[in-house]
C-alpha positions in Angstrom: 63.2 147.0 132.8 66.3 146.6 130.6 67.0 142.9 129.8 63.6 141.5 130.6 60.7 140.9 128.3 57.4 140.5 130.0 54.4 138.7 128.7 50.9 139.0 130.1 48.9 135.9 130.8 45.3 135.5 131.8 46.1 135.6 135.5 48.2 138.8 134.9 51.4 137.3 136.3 54.7 138.3 134.9 57.1 135.8 133.5 60.6 136.1 132.0 60.8 134.8 128.4 63.7 132.3 128.0 65.7 132.5 124.8 67.1 129.2 123.6 69.1 128.3 120.5 67.4 125.9 118.2 70.1 123.3 117.4 68.0 121.1 115.2 69.1 122.8 111.9 72.7 122.7 113.1 72.5 119.0 113.7 70.9 118.4 110.3 73.7 120.3 108.5 76.4 118.5 110.5 74.9 115.1 109.7 74.7 115.9 106.0 78.3 117.0 106.0 79.3 113.8 107.8 77.6 111.7 105.2 79.3 113.6 102.4 82.7 113.2 103.9 82.1 109.5 104.6 81.1 108.9 101.0 83.9 111.0 99.4 86.8 110.0 101.6 87.4 106.5 100.2 87.5 108.1 96.7 90.4 110.3 97.8 92.7 107.5 99.0 94.3 106.9 95.6 94.0 109.6 92.9 95.1 107.4 90.0 92.9 104.4 89.1 94.9 101.3 88.5 93.8 97.7 88.3 96.1 96.1 90.9 97.0 92.4 90.7 95.7 90.2 93.5 97.8 88.1 95.9 97.6 86.3 99.2 100.6 88.1 100.7 100.3 89.8 104.1 100.2 93.6 104.3 103.3 95.5 105.4 103.0 97.7 108.5 105.2 100.7 109.4 105.3 103.9 111.3 106.0 106.5 108.7 104.0 107.5 105.7 105.3 105.8 102.5 105.8 107.5 99.2 103.5 106.2 96.5 104.6 105.8 92.9 101.9 104.7 90.5 102.2 103.3 86.9 98.8 103.4 85.1 97.7 101.1 82.3 99.2 103.5 79.7 102.6 103.4 81.3 102.5 107.0 82.7 104.3 107.4 86.1 102.9 109.4 89.0 104.5 110.4 92.2 101.5 110.5 94.5 99.0 112.2 92.2 101.5 114.3 90.2 102.7 113.0 86.7 106.5 112.7 86.6 109.1 111.9 83.9 111.0 108.7 84.5 114.3 110.6 84.3 113.2 112.9 87.1 112.2 110.1 89.5 115.5 109.7 91.4 116.1 113.4 92.0 112.5 114.1 93.0 112.6 111.2 95.5 115.8 112.5 97.1 114.4 116.0 97.3 111.1 114.8 98.9 112.8 112.5 101.5 115.7 114.9 102.2 118.2 112.2 101.3 116.6 109.8 103.9 117.4 106.6 102.2 115.4 104.3 104.6 112.1 105.9 103.5 109.4 103.4 102.4 108.3 103.6 98.8 105.2 101.8 97.4 105.0 101.0 93.7 101.5 100.6 92.4 101.6 99.0 88.9 98.4 98.4 86.8 97.7 94.8 86.0 97.8 95.6 82.3 101.1 97.6 82.3 104.3 95.9 80.9 106.2 94.1 83.7 109.4 95.5 82.3 108.1 99.1 82.9 107.4 98.3 86.6 110.9 96.7 87.0 112.4 99.7 85.3 110.8 102.0 87.9 111.9 99.8 90.8 115.4 99.7 89.3 115.6 103.5 89.2 114.4 103.7 92.8 117.1 101.3 93.8 119.7 103.2 91.8 118.7 106.3 93.7 119.7 104.5 96.9 116.4 103.4 98.3 116.1 99.8 99.5 112.6 99.7 101.1 110.6 99.3 97.9 107.3 97.4 98.0 104.9 96.4 95.2 101.2 97.1 96.1 98.6 94.5 95.2 95.0 93.8 96.1 94.1 91.0 98.5 92.7 88.0 96.7 89.1 87.3 97.8 88.7 84.2 99.9 86.7 81.3 98.4 
């Protein structure tokens, strides 16, 4: 009788008990995790908060993942989410891209930062040998 569990009924017939996995708690947990990831994923897109200027320009499309340089409202410079000194910008870009000078670089400058600071960063990127530099803006809302 190994492997079978019997149960007696009123009519004294023997039945095998079927064991099933209850998936309802698993589905509940997975739905909660899905909601958590859906809520937090937009917050993880850009680590540095900047108030981007708005424009009607069309977005640029490309195949490779661009590097992102951010200048916040205090003038601090970030390479992705890592703070960086302005003197180290060229060498770090060359190290990250392995001297691949056709890499796309996006510059995100806060609306309140001095325009000269943004142009200084773009100039340093150009001096390092990179020509595909783009300024990131927000899309102006349609009226």
